[in-house]
N, C-alpha and C positions, 0 to 999 in steps of 0.2 A: 582386892576386893578395892584401894582408891584409889588405880593407877582406872578401873573400869568408871572406877565415881568419877575424873578427870578426865576423861576424853569423850565427852557428849560435843553437839554439837549445834545448831538451831540456824535456820533461817525465819526470816521473815518478811513476807509480803504482803506492802502497805498496797491496796489501791488505791488512786490520786484525780481518776478518772472521772465524769460528770456527777455520775447517784450518785460520788460520798458526799455531794456540793451538801444536800439534804439536815435538817438542820432536829433534832432530838433536844429539846429544851435546850438552851443558850446558845449549842455546841453546830459543830455538823461533825454528821458518820468520820469525815478527814482525824475530822480535829479529836476525836473518841477514840480512835484509835492509837495516831500519833502519842495518846498521854496513858495507853492502855499495852504500850510499846516502850515504852521510858518502866514501867512499871515492873514491868520483864522482866527489861536489861538489868535493875536495878539489881532479879532475884538470881537475875540468870553469876553475872557476875559471881554475887557471896558465894553459889554455886560450885563455881570453879567452872560452868562448861563456857564456852566458844557461841556464839550470833557475828552470824549477817546480821545485812542489813538491804534490803532496797525499796524503793518507791518504783509504781508507774500509772501509765493512764498510757497514751496510744503508744511511749515505748515509752524503755526504767529512766527514770529524772533521774533516781539518785541510784546512788551503791555504796557501799563500807564495803569492803573482801572482811573474814573472818578477821574478828578483833577477842583478844582472853584477857582477864587482869585487871587490873585497877582502871587501866583504860577503857575500858566495855565504854560503861558510859556516860562516861565523856566522847568518845570519839562517835555512839551514837546520835548527844544530842547535836551534836554538829553538824553530824548529816542529816537530821531531819528537819535543822534551825528552816528552811528554807522552800522545805516541800508542802506547796499547797493542792488545790483542786485546780486540774483545769479541767474547760468545760468540751467536751471528749469520749470520743466511748471508749470502751476497756481496750485495753485491746493484753485477753492472756496468754492462750498462742504465746507471743513471742516473749514478751518476760516471762514467762511461765520455763517456756522453751529456753529462753538466752540463763537463767539464772540456772535450769538441773543443767547444763552442761558446767556450773565450773565449781559443781558436788561431787569427789569423785571417792565420798562416804558415808553411808547410812547417814543419814542426819531427818531432825526431825521439823520439817515445812508445814510453816501456821502465814495462813492468808487470812489478811483481816479488808475485806467484802462487804458488797452486795448483793441476792439475790433476787431477782427479780422471777425471772420463773424457767422453769426446767428449760420451754426455748428460747428464755433471748439470752441461758444462761450455759448455752450448750458446748458452744466451745471454752468455756469454763469448766466442766466438769468432764470431756474429754482429755484435760492437761492435765488434768486434777489424778486422772486415776493414773494416764500412763505415768507421775510422778509418782504415785504410790503402789505402783510395782519394784521401785524400789525404798523407796524411802515412806517414812510414817507423812504422811501429813491433816491438817487440824485447817478445818473451813467454817474462817469465825465470822459470824456474821449480825448485827444488830437490828434490831428489833423495835420497835417502839411502842410503848405499849400503847397509847393513843388508839390506836389502828386493834388490837386487841378488844381493846373495850365496845368503841365502836361494833366491831362487826356480833360480842354478844350484846352490843345494848337492847330493848325492842323500842321499834322504832314506835314518834308517837304524830308523825308528820310521810309524805307522799317521798316532800327531800329526805327526809329521815332515809326512809326503806331500800333508798336508791345505794343512802352514802352509804350503808351497812352494807348491802348487796355489793360495791362494792369490795369495801377491806374483805367481806367474806374471802371473794376471788381473788382479792391477792393473798390474803394468806394459805387460800389452798393451793396457788400456784406456787406456794412462796416453799410449801410444804416437800409436793407432792419433788420440786428438784431434791429440799434436802435430805430426801429419803432413797431420790437414785444417789446421793451423793453417798452417804452410810452400806443402801448396797455395793457399791461400787470397793469398795474398803476405808474410804477416810472418815476419819472421825470428823463430829461437827457441834461449834460453841451456837446455839441460838442462843441472845441476851439483852435485855440493854443495858444503855450506855450507863446505868449508873453500880449495876453488876457484875459492868465487863472486866476492866484490868484484877480485879482477886479472882475473879471465875476462869482466866484467861491463866492466872500464873498458877491455880488451884490446877487443871488440864493438864496443863505444862508438867506439875510435878506428877499427878500420874500418873501422864505417857511415859515419863524420863522412870519415875522404877518398877513400870509394869514392863515394856516396851524397848524399852533403849539399851539397855543391858547387854 
């Protein structure tokens, strides 16, 4: 059983395209995603699993090949140190395809990204589906609590009504995109920044227990 415990491999893909510049609270979506990746790396190291990390925009921005053991966390910190949002569209096709070619064994692939809607995310969904044929894939999406509040609010003015309609529309389109992912066998974690790190670690441990062995 110890052998099984030792042999697990994770890949974290960090979207650093323009959609990740949006701020929630004090920090950008990318900064929240970076913090969660560091927390996850800490737990992966303690569990004795192996990890590789890539960040991408319209190209791969940084890549840390598989690392395991006591150097894992320092190597992750070093590789993510200079990652920042780039004002370009993310190229999911290139990033996911490139990283998939480097994986020669079944892995848990975790993508931290933003999902606008099913049509805007078609490339993302198609490539994650392809990856899910060989690997376990978890797509992590940050939501802003304010948007949910807006969608539930009772409008007092015409302007409020428009804002509510826009928020409902955005949430509805995102929900369809995430449902489309789930229907294709992709795990989805949608959470707000204050719970991101803890929920990501919990989901990793759940998937690890249930599926990776």
